[in-house]
N, C-alpha and C positions, 0 to 999 in steps of 0.2 A: 628240822630243830633237833641235831645228837649230838651230844656234848659229854664227854670223857664219860664213856660208858661203856661197858662190851655187849654188842646188841644180837653179836651171834649165834644163833640157836634158842632163836626166844621164841615165845609166843604171841602173837598179832591177830587186831580187829582192823580189816582193814573196809573204808565207808568213807564216805563224802562225812559223814556226821555232823551235818549242816541243825546245829540246835541243838548237839549235845542231850536231845530228848530220852525220857526215862526208857524208851525200847534199845536205843542208844549203851544205856547207863546198862543195862541188864545182861548187853554182849562184854560189858569190861566188866563186872563183878564177875561173870563167868571163868574170863581171859584169868583174871589176875589169879583166881583160883585156881586153874587148869596150872600157870605159871609157877605157883606156891607150892603145887604137889609136886611139882616136877623139876620143884630148886631152878627154877627160869626166869628170866625179865620178861615183863608184861611190855607190848610197845605196841602204836596205834599208827595205822599209815593212812592216811588222808591225802585229801588234794588240794591247790590253791595256782589257779581260783577254782571252783566249781566245771566239772564238766561243762553243766547249762550254761555258765559264766560264758565260758571259753566260746561253745559253738551258736550259740545266740546273743552275739552282742546287740540285737537291738532289746532283749529285753534288760530293763535297766530295774536295781531296785528289786532281787528274789531274796539276800540272803538272811536265814534267820540271826544269825552271830557270822560278826567278821572274824578274822582269823585272831587279833589281838586276845578275844573273848572267849574266845575259841581254845583257844591253846590251854589258856588259864584252868579253862572247864575239862578238858583231857586231865593236867597236872592234876586236877582235885579229882578227879578218878583213878587216882593212884596207879594212872600210867609210869610206867620207871622212862617210856621215851617217847618222842612223836617223830614220825620220820613223814616229814610233808615234802610230795611229791610236785614239781612245778609243773602244769601242768598247762604245756606251750603246746607248739602247732608241733615238734620234732616229737615230743611225750605222746600227741594225741593220735599219733601214725604208729605207736609201737601194738604190735598185735599181743592178743591174748597171754599166748605162748611164751612170746619175749619179757613181758612183765615178769610172770610167771621165775622164768628162767633170770631173768634180772635181779629184778627185786627180792620176791620171796623165796629165793633158791641163794642167789649165790652175795645176793648183799646182807641176806638176813639171817639164811640158813634156819629158818621159822620150821619149827616142831611140830607146832597148832597154828591153823591159821581158822579166824570166827568170822563169817558174813553173816548177813542180813538173808533170809529167805529169797528177796528178787534182786540179789547183789549179780550185777552184770560189769564186765570192765576190759580195757584194749580194746583198738581198734573196731571202730563200729559198731561196741559194745557185742563182739561175737563172742567173747570171755563167758561162759556161764558155770553153773557147780561141776556139773556134768564131768566139765573140761577139766575146773581146780580140785576134782577128786582124783580123776584116771592118771595127774599131772601128779597129784598125791601120792598114789601107788610108786609111779619111777622113781620119785625124789624123797619118799620116807619123812614125809608129810599128814597130818591126821588133820580132813576139814571137818570144821564143825558150821552146819545151817542152821541158822538159828532164827526160831519164828516170834514172829514179837509182840506181847500182851497188846490187850486191847484194850482204853479205857471209856466207858459208858456204850458196849456192846462195838466200838469203832473202833480201828486199828493205827495204833499210836506211828503217826509219819509225818515229816519235816513239811508233806506237803499241805497235812490238814491242819497243820499248827499254822502255816501258811495264810489258808485260808481264814483262820481264826485271827490273826492279826487283823488282817486285811477288812474283816467286818469288824473289829474294834472289840470281841471278845475274848480281851487279856486275860478274863480269869479260866477260861478254859485253857488256853495258851501254856498257863502258870501249871494248871493238872497235871496238863500234858510232858511239861517240863521237867517238873518238878520243882522249880524255881518262878520268879517272877522273871519276864522277857524284858531284857534290857537293851537298849544301843548305846557306841559310845563316840562322840563324835567333839571336837574342839568346837567351845565356845565362841559365834561369831559378834561381830556389831551389830544393830540392830538401826533400827530406824527410833528406839526407847518410848513407841506408845504405849507401853506398860506404864514406865515411868510417869507419862503425861498421865494417866487416870492415879500414880496415886500407890503403883506396883509395880516395885523395881522387880525387873525379868532379866532374863537371858536369853540368847536366841542360840539354836541347833540348827544346823542342815542335816537331814537325815539321807545323806549320800549315798550308801552302798547297801543299806540294810534295806529290807523289806518294807514299807507305810504304813503304818496304821492307819484305820478309819481315821478321818479328819472328826475333831471334838475335842472335847474336855476329858481329862484323864486327872484323876487321884495318882501323884509319884513319888516317889523319891531318888534321891540322886546323891552321887558318891561323889565327892568333891575334896581332894587332896588328903584320900584314904578316909575321910570322915562320912557319912552317911546324912541328908538329913530331906525330913518332910518336905512334899510342896503339890504345885496344882500346875498343870501344862496345857496349853492348849496346841495341838497338834494341825493346818488349815490355814487360810489365807489371810485372818481377821476381814473377814467379809463387813463389819461395820467401816475398816477402813480401805479395803480393796489391794488389799497388797499381791502383787501379783504371782507371789510363788509362795510353794507351803511350806514353813518354817516352824519348828518347834519353841514353842513361845514358853519358859517355865518362871515360875512363880516360888521360890523358896519362903518357906514362914520364919527363919532366922536368918534373922542378917546375919552376912559374913561378907569378909573380905573381899573386893572387885575377883574375881576369875576368868576374866577375858582374856581368848589366847590358848586355854586351859583345855585339857581333853577330861570331858568327865561324862559318868555312865550313868544313866537317868531308866527308871525301874521303871517300869508300866504296872498301876497297884489296881487299877479298875477306872470302864471310863461312865465318865459321870453325865454326858448328854451331846447331842450334836454340837457344831458350831452354829451361829446365829447373827444376824442382820439386826443390830438393835437401831431404834430411830433416830435416839442419841446417849451421848455419853452416859449422861445420867442412869439413862436406865441399864446401858452396860456394866456400869461402877456394882448398880445393885445388885445384878447378877453375877458377877463376884465373889461379892462379898460371900452372896448365896453359895457360891460356887467351894467358896474355902473353907464357909461353915461345913460342907457336905464332905471335901475331902480332909478334914481336920476329925470328922468322926470317923471315916474310911481307914483313914491312917493312924488311929490312935491306939495304943500298946493294948 
């Protein structure tokens, strides 16, 4: 994604940057500072799909952020350009040396290259920071390998964030990301289970993002560029025995139908586990309690 901009002789940060978490943001901040000091453009080089998605196709739903949200976040981190490498079979066979020559040197003519301490690249991940620095001497670019900061004495990493999402600890996720974790998907037609209970809901299937722990969450949703408060249940609706997991969202403010449109859902706090109720009245009573609790959580 490079449009109408001179990307030659730039300062670049390279990585997967899944989640665009606080550690990534530190790298971008430093890269922007170096670029400004040297009167150069700052660019971010990343990969789509993630290498792990390409090599382990059986692993579904591992992304913290899909490309549309990721690119928006990279722009917000003041990148002058985002260079996305299409990680396909041909690209996966490019050696580390060729990646340096083709992308870093010939394509971008980078003056500075910023990476995380554990950065590996190239065919069979044989590229190391030592190799990157060796070629830096030959091709006259500087390499900065950055040790990411820690949160609660634990390293900020995409792996840790994925684990927290799967455990339902979205408050910790927010701390590590520096913002609320969100997913962006199209609203699909459901069985109108919520409406039958007196609660108008919108259904979303989390197709590619990592799945949160099943349960009830206080959420916000961005619909037509406007943000609304609400509550959401992710799971199989055990009282009704749905056969697959769906995110069912109830927004507190009544808005026009948005079926078929993409919405972004922000997970603020997990309220409780999913539960099977003996009858509809008990379920309705619990939903009302959940809504009351969510409104307190989401109160400005």
